C-alpha positions in Angstrom: -28.6 10.6 13.3 -25.1 12.2 13.2 -24.0 9.9 10.4 -27.2 10.6 8.5 -26.6 14.3 8.8 -23.0 13.9 7.6 -24.1 11.9 4.6 -26.8 14.4 3.7 -24.3 17.2 4.0 -21.9 15.4 1.7 -24.6 14.7 -0.9 -25.6 18.3 -0.8 -22.0 19.5 -1.3 -21.6 17.1 -4.3 -24.9 18.1 -5.8 -24.0 21.8 -5.9 -21.1 21.6 -8.3 -23.0 19.1 -10.5 -25.8 21.6 -10.7 -23.5 24.4 -11.5 -22.0 22.5 -14.4 -25.2 21.3 -15.8 -25.1 23.9 -18.5 -21.3 24.4 -18.4 -18.7 21.9 -19.5 -19.7 19.7 -22.4 -18.8 16.0 -22.4 -16.9 14.8 -25.4 -14.5 12.0 -26.5 -11.1 12.0 -28.2 -10.3 9.7 -31.1 -7.3 7.4 -30.8 -4.6 8.6 -33.1 -1.5 6.7 -32.2 -0.4 3.3 -30.7 3.1 2.3 -29.8 3.6 -1.3 -28.8 6.6 -2.4 -26.8 8.1 -5.8 -26.6 8.1 -5.5 -22.8 4.4 -6.1 -22.6 3.0 -2.5 -22.5 1.6 -0.1 -25.1 1.5 3.6 -25.4 -1.8 5.1 -26.5 -2.2 8.7 -27.7 -5.6 10.4 -28.1 -5.8 13.7 -30.0 -8.7 16.0 -30.8 -10.3 19.3 -30.2 -12.5 20.8 -27.4 -14.5 24.0 -27.3 -14.5 26.2 -24.2 -14.8 24.4 -20.8 -15.1 20.7 -21.7 -14.9 17.3 -20.1 -13.4 14.3 -22.0 -14.8 11.0 -20.9 -12.9 7.7 -21.2 -13.8 4.1 -20.1 -11.2 1.7 -18.7 -11.1 -1.7 -17.2 -10.4 -1.7 -13.5 -7.1 -3.6 -14.0 -5.8 -0.8 -16.3 -6.4 2.0 -13.9 -3.1 1.6 -12.1 -1.1 1.9 -15.3 -3.2 4.9 -16.2 -2.6 6.7 -12.9 1.1 5.9 -13.2 1.7 7.1 -16.8 -1.0 9.4 -18.1 0.1 12.8 -19.6 -2.6 15.4 -20.5 -2.0 18.6 -22.6 -4.1 21.5 -23.6 -2.0 22.8 -26.5 -3.6 26.2 -27.3 -3.6 28.2 -24.2 -6.2 26.3 -22.2 -5.7 24.7 -18.8 -5.9 21.1 -17.6 -8.1 21.2 -14.5 -8.7 17.8 -12.9 -8.8 14.1 -13.7 -11.6 12.3 -11.9 -12.3 8.6 -11.7 -14.5 6.2 -9.8 -13.0 5.4 -6.4 -12.0 1.9 -5.5 -12.8 2.3 -1.8 -13.7 -1.1 -0.3 -17.5 -1.6 -0.7 -17.8 -2.5 3.0 -16.3 0.8 4.0 -18.7 2.7 1.7 -21.8 0.7 3.0 -20.8 1.4 6.6 -21.1 5.1 5.9 -24.9 4.8 5.5 -27.5 4.9 8.3 -28.6 1.3 7.4 -25.7 -1.2 7.3 -26.0 -3.7 4.5 -22.5 -5.1 4.7 -23.6 -8.4 6.4 -26.6 -9.2 4.1 -29.1 -8.6 7.0 -32.4 -10.4 7.2 -35.7 -8.4 7.4 -35.7 -8.8 11.2 -32.1 -7.6 11.4 -32.8 -4.7 9.1 -35.9 -3.6 11.2 -33.8 -3.9 14.3 -31.3 -1.3 12.9 -34.1 1.3 12.7 -35.6 1.0 16.1 -37.4 4.2 17.0 -38.5 4.9 13.4 -42.1 5.0 12.3 -43.2 2.4 9.7 -46.4 1.7 7.8 -47.3 -2.0 7.5 -49.8 -4.1 5.6 -50.5 -6.8 8.1 -52.9 -7.5 6.3 -54.7 -4.2 7.2 -52.6 -1.0 7.1 -51.0 -0.3 10.4 -48.7 2.5 11.5 -46.4 2.6 14.5 -42.9 3.2 16.0 -40.5 0.2 16.1 -39.7 -0.9 19.6 -37.7 -4.0 18.5 -37.8 -7.4 17.0 -37.9 -10.6 19.0 -38.0 -14.3 18.3 -40.8 -16.4 19.6 -41.5 -20.2 19.4 -44.7 -21.3 17.7 -46.2 -24.8 17.8 -47.2 -26.3 14.5 -49.1 -29.5 14.6 -48.6 -31.8 17.6 -44.8 -32.2 17.8 -43.2 -29.5 15.6 -42.1 -26.1 17.0 -40.7 -23.3 14.8 -39.2 -19.9 15.6 -40.8 -16.8 14.1 -39.8 -13.2 14.1 -42.2 -10.7 15.8 -42.1 -7.0 15.3 -43.1 -4.9 18.3 -44.7 -1.6 17.5 -46.0 1.4 19.5 -49.2 2.5 17.7 -51.8 5.2 18.5 -53.9 2.4 20.1 -51.0 1.0 22.1 -48.4 -1.7 21.9 -48.8 -4.3 19.0 -46.9 -7.4 18.2 -47.0 -8.3 14.5 -45.6 -11.6 13.1 -43.3 -10.7 10.2 -44.5 -13.7 8.2 -47.9 -12.0 8.0 -46.6 -8.6 6.8 -47.0 -7.9 3.2 -45.5 -4.4 2.9 -43.3 -2.2 5.0 -42.8 1.5 4.2 -40.5 3.8 6.0 -42.3 7.0 7.1 -38.9 8.8 7.3 -38.2 9.9 3.7 -34.6 10.7 4.4 -34.0 7.3 5.9 -35.8 5.7 2.9 -33.4 7.6 0.6 -30.4 6.4 2.6 -31.5 2.8 2.2 -32.0 3.3 -1.6 -28.5 4.8 -1.9 -26.9 1.9 -0.1 -28.7 -0.5 -2.4 -27.4 1.5 -5.4 -23.9 1.2 -4.1 -24.3 -2.6 -3.9 -25.7 -2.6 -7.5 -22.7 -0.6 -8.8 -20.3 -3.1 -7.2 -21.7 -5.8 -9.5 -20.4 -3.9 -12.5 -17.1 -2.9 -11.1 -15.0 -4.1 -14.0 -15.4 -0.8 -15.8 -14.5 2.7 -14.6 -15.1 6.1 -16.1 -12.2 8.6 -16.2 -13.1 12.3 -16.9 -10.6 14.9 -17.9 -11.6 18.5 -17.3 -10.2 21.3 -19.6 -10.8 25.0 -18.9 -10.4 27.7 -21.6 -12.0 29.7 -24.3 -12.5 28.8 -28.0 -11.6 25.8 -29.9 -8.3 24.2 -28.7 -6.3 21.1 -29.5 -5.8 18.6 -26.6 -3.8 15.5 -26.3 -3.8 12.5 -23.9 -1.3 9.8 -23.6 -1.0 6.8 -21.3 0.5 3.3 -20.9 -1.5 0.1 -20.7 -0.7 -3.5 -20.5 -0.7 -5.1 -23.9 0.4 -8.5 -25.4 4.0 -8.6 -26.5 4.1 -8.1 -30.2 5.9 -10.8 -32.1 7.9 -11.2 -35.3 8.0 -13.9 -37.9 10.1 -14.1 -41.0 10.3 -15.7 -44.4 13.6 -16.3 -46.1 13.6 -17.2 -49.8 16.8 -18.7 -51.2 17.8 -19.1 -54.8 21.1 -19.8 -56.6 20.8 -16.9 -59.0 20.0 -14.0 -56.6 20.4 -12.8 -53.1 18.2 -14.2 -50.3 15.0 -12.3 -49.9 13.9 -11.6 -46.3 10.3 -10.8 -45.5 9.3 -9.9 -41.9 5.9 -9.7 -40.3 4.8 -8.3 -37.0 1.9 -10.0 -35.1 -0.1 -7.5 -33.0 -3.2 -7.9 -31.0 -5.8 -5.3 -30.1 -6.9 -6.4 -26.7 -8.1 -2.9 -25.7 -11.7 -1.8 -25.3 -11.6 0.5 -28.3 -11.4 -0.2 -32.0 -8.3 1.1 -33.8 -9.4 3.2 -36.7 -6.7 4.6 -39.0 -4.2 4.9 -36.1 -0.5 5.5 -36.5 1.1 2.3 -35.3 4.7 2.0 -34.1 6.4 -1.2 -32.8 9.4 -0.9 -30.5 11.8 -3.7 -29.7 13.9 -3.9 -26.6 13.5 -4.4 -22.9 12.5 -1.1 -21.2 11.9 -1.5 -17.4 8.2 -1.7 -16.8 6.3 -2.5 -13.6 2.9 -2.2 -12.0 2.1 -0.4 -8.8 -1.2 -0.3 -6.9 -2.2 3.4 -7.0 -5.9 2.8 -7.4 -6.7 1.1 -4.1 -7.2 3.8 -1.4 -4.8 3.5 1.5 -5.7 4.0 5.1 -3.2 4.3 7.9 -4.2 2.7 11.2 -4.1 5.3 14.0 -3.8 4.5 17.7 -6.8 5.1 19.9 -6.1 7.5 22.8 -8.6 7.4 25.7 -9.2 10.3 28.1 -7.7 9.9 31.5 -10.6 9.8 34.0 -8.5 9.2 37.1 -5.2 10.5 38.4 -2.3 8.6 36.9 0.9 9.4 35.0 0.6 12.5 32.9 2.4 13.5 29.7 5.8 14.9 30.6 7.5 18.0 29.2 11.2 18.4 29.1 13.5 21.4 28.9 15.3 22.2 25.7 19.1 21.7 25.3 20.8 25.0 25.7 23.2 24.5 22.9 20.4 23.6 20.5 18.4 26.6 21.8 21.3 28.9 20.8 21.4 27.4 17.3 17.7 27.9 16.9 18.1 31.5 18.0 20.7 32.0 15.3 18.4 30.5 12.7 15.6 32.9 13.7 17.9 35.8 13.0 18.5 34.5 9.5 14.8 33.6 8.9 13.7 36.8 7.1 16.4 36.3 4.5 15.6 32.6 4.1 11.8 33.4 3.8 12.5 35.8 0.9 14.6 33.2 -0.9 12.0 30.5 -0.4 9.2 32.8 -1.7 11.2 33.4 -4.9 11.7 29.6 -5.3 8.0 29.0 -4.9 7.2 31.6 -7.5 9.6 29.9 -10.0 8.0 26.5 -9.3 4.5 27.8 -9.8 5.6 29.4 -13.0 7.0 26.1 -14.3 3.9 24.2 -13.2 1.7 26.7 -15.0 3.8 26.3 -18.2 3.4 22.5 -17.9 -0.4 22.6 -17.9 -0.7 25.5 -20.3 -2.2 28.0 -17.9 -1.2 31.6 -18.4 1.4 30.9 -21.1 0.9 30.8 -24.8 1.5 27.2 -25.9 3.3 26.4 -29.1 0.8 25.7 -31.8 1.6 22.4 -33.6 -0.2 21.3 -36.6 -1.3 17.7 -36.8 1.0 17.2 -39.8 3.9 18.2 -37.5 2.7 15.8 -34.9 2.7 12.9 -37.4 6.4 13.4 -37.8 6.9 12.9 -34.1 7.1 9.5 -32.4 6.9 10.3 -28.7 8.4 13.7 -29.1 5.9 15.4 -26.9 7.2 13.3 -24.0 10.9 13.8 -24.5 13.2 15.3 -27.1 15.4 12.2 -27.1 12.6 10.0 -28.2 11.6 12.4 -31.1 15.1 12.6 -32.6 15.6 8.8 -32.2 12.4 8.0 -33.9 13.5 9.6 -37.1 16.6 7.3 -37.1 14.7 4.3 -35.9 16.7 3.9 -32.7 15.4 4.8 -29.2 18.4 4.3 -27.0 18.8 0.5 -26.8 15.4 0.1 -28.4 14.4 0.1 -32.1 11.2 1.3 -33.6 9.3 0.1 -36.6 7.0 2.9 -37.8 4.1 1.5 -39.9 3.8 3.8 -42.8 0.1 3.1 -43.5 -2.5 3.9 -40.8 -3.8 0.7 -39.2 -7.5 -0.2 -38.6 -8.0 -3.1 -36.3 -11.2 -3.8 -34.3 -10.9 -4.6 -30.7 -10.2 -8.2 -29.7 -8.8 -8.8 -33.1 -5.2 -9.6 -34.3 -3.3 -8.7 -37.4 0.0 -9.4 -39.3 1.8 -6.3 -40.5 4.7 -6.3 -42.9 7.8 -4.6 -41.4 10.7 -6.0 -43.6 11.0 -6.8 -47.2 14.5 -6.6 -48.6 17.3 -8.6 -50.1 20.0 -9.6 -47.6 23.5 -11.0 -47.8 23.7 -14.8 -47.2 26.0 -17.7 -47.9 24.9 -21.3 -47.8 26.9 -23.6 -45.5 26.6 -26.9 -43.8 27.0 -26.9 -40.0 28.4 -30.0 -38.3 28.2 -30.6 -34.6 28.3 -34.2 -33.3 26.2 -33.2 -30.3 23.4 -32.2 -32.6 23.7 -35.0 -35.2 26.5 -37.5 -35.2 26.5 -38.3 -38.9 25.1 -35.5 -41.0 25.6 -31.7 -40.8 22.7 -29.3 -41.0 21.8 -27.1 -43.9 22.6 -23.5 -42.9 23.0 -20.0 -44.0 25.6 -17.4 -42.9 23.1 -14.6 -42.7 24.1 -10.9 -42.5 21.5 -8.2 -41.7 22.2 -5.8 -44.5 18.9 -3.9 -43.8 18.7 -0.7 -41.8 16.4 -2.4 -39.3 16.9 -4.1 -36.0 15.6 -7.6 -36.5 13.8 -8.9 -33.4 14.1 -12.5 -32.5 11.6 -14.9 -34.0 11.1 -17.9 -36.3 12.2 -18.0 -39.9 10.5 -20.2 -42.5 13.0 -21.0 -45.2 12.1 -21.6 -48.9 14.9 -23.0 -51.2 14.3 -23.4 -54.9 10.7 -22.5 -54.5 9.9 -25.2 -52.0 9.7 -25.3 -48.2 13.1 -26.2 -46.8 12.6 -26.0 -43.1 12.3 -23.6 -40.1 15.0 -21.7 -38.3 15.2 -19.2 -35.4 17.2 -16.1 -35.0 18.0 -14.0 -31.9 17.9 -10.2 -31.9 20.0 -9.0 -34.8 21.2 -5.4 -35.1 22.0 -3.9 -38.5 25.3 -5.2 -40.0 25.5 -8.2 -37.6 25.9 -11.7 -38.8 24.4 -15.0 -37.5 24.2 -18.6 -38.5 20.9 -20.2 -39.0 20.1 -23.9 -39.7 16.9 -25.2 -41.1 17.3 -28.9 -42.2 19.5 -32.0 -42.3 22.1 -32.2 -45.1 21.7 -35.9 -46.1 24.2 -35.5 -49.0 27.1 -34.9 -46.6 28.6 -37.2 -44.0 31.2 -36.4 -41.4 33.2 -39.1 -39.5 35.2 -37.8 -36.5 38.0 -39.9 -35.0 39.8 -39.0 -31.8 43.5 -39.5 -31.4 45.6 -39.3 -28.2 49.4 -39.1 -27.5 51.3 -40.2 -24.4 52.1 -37.5 -21.9 55.5 -35.7 -22.4 57.8 -34.6 -19.5 59.0 -31.1 -20.3 61.0 -30.1 -17.3 61.8 -30.9 -13.7 62.8 -28.4 -11.0 63.8 -28.9 -7.4 62.8 -26.1 -5.1 62.8 -26.1 -1.3 62.1 -29.8 -0.8 59.5 -29.9 -3.6 59.9 -31.3 -7.1 58.0 -29.4 -9.8 57.4 -31.4 -12.9 55.9 -29.8 -16.1 54.1 -32.2 -18.3 52.4 -31.7 -21.7 49.3 -33.6 -22.9 48.1 -33.6 -26.5 44.9 -34.7 -28.2 43.5 -34.4 -31.7 40.3 -35.1 -33.7 40.4 -36.0 -37.3 37.3 -35.3 -39.4 36.6 -37.0 -42.7 34.0 -35.2 -44.7 32.3 -36.9 -47.7 30.2 -34.8 -50.1 27.8 -36.9 -52.1 26.1 -33.9 -53.7 26.7 -32.3 -57.1 28.2 -29.0 -55.8 31.1 -28.1 -53.6 30.1 -27.2 -50.1 31.5 -25.2 -47.2 31.2 -27.3 -44.0 31.5 -25.5 -40.7 32.8 -27.9 -38.1 31.9 -26.9 -34.6 34.4 -27.8 -31.9 33.8 -27.1 -28.1 36.1 -24.6 -26.4 37.9 -26.0 -23.3 39.8 -23.3 -21.4 42.2 -25.9 -20.1 43.4 -26.8 -23.6 45.2 -24.6 -26.2 44.4 -24.8 -29.9 47.5 -25.7 -31.8 46.3 -26.7 -35.3 44.9 -24.8 -37.0 46.3 -21.8 -35.2 43.2 -19.7 -35.6 39.6 -20.8 -36.1 37.3 -19.5 -38.8 34.9 -18.3 -36.2 34.8 -18.3 -32.4 31.8 -18.0 -30.2 31.7 -18.0 -26.4 31.6 -21.8 -26.3 32.6 -23.1 -29.8 35.3 -22.9 -32.4 34.1 -23.1 -36.0 36.4 -24.3 -38.8 35.5 -23.9 -42.4 36.3 -27.0 -44.6 35.8 -27.1 -48.4 34.3 -30.4 -49.4 34.4 -31.2 -53.2 31.9 -33.8 -54.6 33.2 -37.3 -54.5 36.5 -36.4 -52.8 36.9 -37.0 -49.1 38.1 -34.0 -47.2 40.2 -34.5 -44.1 40.6 -31.9 -41.4 42.5 -32.2 -38.1 42.1 -30.2 -34.8 45.0 -30.5 -32.4 45.1 -29.2 -28.8 47.7 -29.2 -26.1 47.6 -28.9 -22.3 50.5 -28.2 -20.0 50.3 -29.1 -16.3 52.6 -28.4 -13.4 52.7 -31.0 -10.7 54.3 -30.4 -7.3 55.4 -33.4 -5.2 57.3 -33.4 -1.9 60.7 -35.1 -2.3 60.1 -37.1 0.8 57.0 -38.6 -0.8 58.9 -39.9 -3.9 59.3 -43.6 -4.0 62.2 -45.4 -5.6 60.2 -46.1 -8.8 59.4 -42.5 -9.4 63.0 -41.4 -8.7 64.3 -44.0 -11.1 61.9 -42.6 -13.8 63.2 -39.0 -13.3 66.8 -40.2 -13.3 66.3 -41.9 -16.6 64.4 -38.9 -18.2 66.4 -37.0 -20.8 64.9 -33.6 -20.0 66.1 -33.8 -16.4 69.4 -32.0 -15.9 72.5 -33.6 -14.4 72.4 -31.3 -11.4 68.8 -32.4 -10.6 69.8 -36.0 -11.1 72.8 -35.6 -8.7 70.5 -34.0 -6.2 68.0 -36.8 -6.5 70.8 -39.4 -6.0 72.0 -37.5 -2.9 68.4 -37.4 -1.6 68.1 -41.2 -2.2 71.4 -41.8 -0.4 70.5 -39.7 2.6 67.0 -41.2 2.8 68.6 -44.7 2.6 71.0 -43.9 5.5 68.1 -42.5 7.5 66.0 -45.5 6.8 68.7 -47.9 8.0 68.9 -46.0 11.3 65.1 -46.1 11.6 65.0 -49.8 10.9 67.7 -50.6 13.5 65.9 -48.4 16.1 62.6 -50.3 15.5 64.4 -53.6 15.7 65.7 -52.7 19.2 62.3 -51.6 20.3 60.8 -54.9 19.0 63.6 -56.9 21.0 62.7 -55.0 24.2 59.1 -55.8 23.7 59.8 -59.5 23.2 62.0 -59.6 26.3 59.3 -57.9 28.4 56.8 -60.5 27.2 59.1 -63.4 28.2 59.8 -61.8 31.6 56.1 -61.7 32.3 56.0 -65.5 31.6 59.0 -66.1 33.9 57.4 -64.1 36.8 54.3 -66.2 36.6 56.3 -69.4 36.7 58.5 -68.2 39.6 55.5 -67.4 41.7 54.7 -71.1 41.8 58.2 -72.4 42.4 60.3 -73.0 45.6 62.9 -70.3 45.9 65.6 -73.0 46.8 64.9 -75.1 43.6 67.3 -75.2 40.7 64.6 -74.1 38.2 63.9 -71.0 40.3 67.6 -70.2 40.4 67.9 -70.6 36.6 65.0 -68.2 36.1 66.7 -65.7 38.3 69.9 -65.9 36.3 68.0 -65.5 33.0 66.0 -62.6 34.3 69.3 -60.9 35.3 70.7 -61.4 31.8 67.6 -60.1 30.2 67.7 -56.9 32.3 71.3 -56.4 31.2 70.2 -56.8 27.6 67.4 -54.3 28.0 69.7 -51.7 29.4 72.0 -52.1 26.5 69.1 -51.9 24.0 67.7 -48.8 25.5 71.1 -47.2 25.4 71.3 -48.1 21.7 67.9 -46.8 21.0 68.8 -43.4 22.5 71.9 -43.3 20.3 69.9 -44.3 17.2 67.2 -41.7 18.0 69.8 -38.9 18.2 71.4 -40.1 15.0 68.0 -40.3 13.3 67.1 -36.8 14.4 70.5 -35.5 13.1 70.1 -37.3 9.7 66.5 -36.1 9.3 67.5 -32.5 10.1 70.4 -32.8 7.7 68.1 -34.2 5.0 65.5 -31.5 5.5 68.2 -28.7 5.4 69.6 -30.2 2.2 66.3 -30.4 0.5 65.1 -27.0 1.6 68.3 -25.5 0.2 67.8 -27.0 -3.3 67.0 -24.6 -6.2 67.9 -26.6 -9.3 66.6 -26.9 -12.8 
């Protein structure tokens, strides 16, 4: 009952303003006057017209377009009126709306479930005679059909004037709610369900308040297909190339374009979508009353230092309040100016508006539109008003001018190993920013091929290729040279050798045509190699050199590209073997000082090596003696101590022990000598700094 009362109160509150405006604001529509399509997938739409007195402008939009509308719409009453409100159909979840009614239809209830929701209400039935009573409830009973089959039936229990009655619902022909308010609630809930079936369209109403006839304007952004460009390039030997450009646009909106001013903007402005249409609800915690003694909310004393600061703020509060009041006044004044309330708006004629691009949104856009540039964007203003029915597409001419161009042949072995491509060194001599797109090339009045250009600002130059040049052949041949030792330096035990490597490619170009040709040879740029011949390329891109070669008919043209690469190698002197040292000793670029140092290093390493070899030989001799002693011990354990063999083993064992002692003494001497020689070698090498 409480919810029904609330719903009735809301309906009454909504009905009052509708009744008040029944004879007030007049509903009207505004014609579409301007469309600006961006290459980022959005379009700007401008509606312009007149309203009289208090008026309401009605527009229809797809549900998917409402978010862009809420994010971007700008409304102006230009002649002293005031923009009041913008209303639109809510997108509150249908289940939430249905739950607000007395009868809940969210779960698609059966008739029995529906009657169960209105227990206590009076209904009138045809069962088959008319019967009136108050619903007690609905129960399910089992009913036997035939001999073995049992089915469940729904039975409605009523309290009638004659007493309790049980009525099977399958025998009821009509049910009428005696409570008219409850019947109206049910019908409204059904209307909400019906409206959800046609939820793809939403009405948007703009309210304008004022007196007399006034001009109003509405602008907004919507998602649109990216407009595209396509070009035709006509080549001839006796005149400049002719460039013709077309823009392909689609009207996917819900409104016909009738004599609209159309502008096309190229560039990549940042554009995104945001869900502003869906109502947002913040979940709130449920706090229950405390029925029993338990922990209570606590209060805490204030920090004394902070309390002193607040006291000081209160003393300054009157001055701050006055300053804040003045700030609020200024904000309200600016807001009133923005919507035209209380301020005489500038009166602009429609002719003056035609000279503006998006000037009513920002001064920067207006001035840029006259020059064609909009920051990093470029705008094509279509001079003739455009008429395009909805869900139709059109091609509109945007460029038609002679441009500067020079025929060339472009050779790249990665594209085609034998033949170059027909090409054109194309310069954008128009005042327009040419957006990327395909180019269909006609040469000598016939189709010559297709090409593609990237975005091309005015004055910029690009190469385009459109076909295979079968009259020209290119044969590249790679050549290599052995490495060259440039210098050797000894520094702190390290040898630093500088080597130079060279490579070259020779191109032989044969022109079998009747006219001389300029062949552009493309060569990949390797940052590790330095271009030697030619010293400078004809053109240079991020990844390629281009060299221009003139090829006369019947005469092979040869062209050579040479590159060099210098590498510094560092090798520890201790890691150099004899073969490597002999190579550097025989090299002419190695100085005498370096050679003498290398000889000294070899000498010291040889002396050190001899000591190491002798030390290892002593160690190996000790190991052999210890192995033989192990054999002697095994034999002696099986012999009589008084035997001659046993005595001979004892004498041999004694001699071996003496030899081991001498060897170990020699090893100690050699180890000390080795350490000294190694230290001396290291100190010598670390002290080297020779070139």
